[in-house]
Phi, psi and omega in degrees: 000323170083002179234144173283158179250127168250125182274121183249112186254117173275111188242033176265192176092154188260335186067040189294336179280000174250012175292150011267002177286317179274122180234171175305318179290322179222078180294169189303333182289348179260005183259155174268107185247327187239006184177210182267354178249154179281165180298324175300314179297317177298322178297316180296319185290337178295341182274355176297131182095345176255323181208162176276168179305319181297348183251016173258127175241134185245125170256120182213175180284148187303329179294344186253014181305308183297324181293319181293316180295329176290318184275333176235068189301342179275349187295135178282139186300329180283356180253013177248100180267118197252113178278131173290330177207157182279129177233033178070179196282330181297313177298312180303307184291320180293326177292319178298315178295318178299321181297323179289318180299319178302323185269004179088022182245028179306325180277357181271171187258145175251125168257105185259128181218145171294157184265359187237037177252148175262124178235132191271351183218105176297321180296316177299321177295318178298316178297320177298314179295321180294323177296314181296325184295327177299319182283322180293327180295339174272006176099011177280154168263113185249131176245153183261127176254137178258125177294118184283145178250003176195160183278081184287141179250008180258002180243154164277166185235149175243127178264120184282137177259218183293151179293124178272317179206180181295120177072022172228140187229146167291154176264114179285326176197159172257132176238135182287172182306123186265170168290165179298319181297321176291318182303312184300322177292320178301307185301321185293329182288327188080003184264351190244140176239155170288138179274108186275351186068032176241136187224153173223128178195167172281145182305315187285332180293313180294329178293321178297322180288325178293316178301329181287313190256335181229066185300326178294319177291322179306309181295324179295322184298321183284352177268357185284338191078196190246005177281178181260359178226086184293162176299129182301325179294315180296318178290320179292342181273347181297145178299131178269102181206148179283156178295329177298306177300308190285330187232304197294321184287343183255334185290157183250009179240038185260131173232160182241135170250119174299141179289145174261030182211158168283147190216151177201128176271006183031054187284342174208181184295320179296323181292328183293335178306320179298334185266001180076023179288131178178164186211136169100172180271136184229135171240116182244128178233122181057037181231146177210158178059057182234153178234131180227129172230105191214041178056229176263007188280159168273128178244131179251126175245124180238117174060033175239152184215151179056050178228155171238132177245111184233123180235132172240186180301330188247341190222141170240123181244127171238118192220133169289140183303331180297341188255012188292330181282343178279351183298328179298324175299317177298316179299317180303314177294322177295327178295338175275319186267315180222076184294338180293344183272348189238000000 
C-alpha cells in the first residue's frame, strides 16, 4: 500500500441523549458502558495492528484534556488536539488533516472514527479498514457502510451505486434520517446502508476537497497555526458543518466499503439495550425491552415495557423509548434551569 495509517479519533460531543449519565464534564465517550474499558479506550484498542500509538490522534474539547491523558496515558501531547469549542465534523477532520500535512504526512492515510461506537469484531474492523485503505491510497474518499438489520430512523443512509470493485460500491446518494416508513423501504431494497460516520482518505486529498467545497473553512484552518490549542476566536469562527453535508455529498470520488463487523452507535438509552448496557440488580416481571442503570441498587419492574430507568446521585430518569429523541430538549431546558445537573 505504501502509506502509513493514522487513526483519528473524534472524541468531542456531549452525548445528550445519554443524559443523565453522560454530562458536560464526563460525556459518554469517557464512560465504561460495555465492559471494563471506556468507549475511548475501546476505540483506541481497535487500531492495534493498523498503526502504532504514535500514529493515533485524538481530537477532543479543551476541557477534557486531562481525562484523555488519564484514559490513554501513552498518547503523545502533540497528538492531542484540543478544540476550544465544537465546530462539527468538517472542522474537526479538516484540522486533523492540516496537522498531518504540516508534519509532512500529507500522502498518508487518515482513518477517521467516532469515539463512542460499539463494534463487535476487532478483526472485522481491521479487515474493513485495510480494504478501504487500498482505495484511499488511490485518492478515493472512502466511507464505511453498515448493513442494516432493521429500519432505523436515527441514522443517515448511504445508497449504493454501481460496483466499483469486488465488495466496493460508488455512493449513489446520501439520505438523511428517514421516517419509519421510508426506512422500511430502504431496508427492503437491499441498496441502502447505514452511514456510520467512519472515513478513510489521504490527508492531502481531503484537504483538497475541503478547499474545493468549503473554501472559507479551508482558509480558516490555515490561520490556526501549527499548535494543538488554537486561538478560541479563530477556531470559533470556523464554519460549523458536517463533513457529509460539506464535502461527501458533493464530491465525485466517494466510494463505500461495507463493514465486516456488527455496529451500534449507542446514541441513546434504547439503542444501548442491544449492547447489554446496564447497571445494578434488576427483577423484571411481565416486563420486556427495558434498560436499567441504577448503581448497586435493586430495581423492580412490574408490567412495563420499552422503558429506560436511569438513576444518578442527582437525577432519576424514567423514559418511554418513543421519547428518547426528545431527551436533547430536556437537557437544553435543564441547562437554563439547573445547569449544574448537565
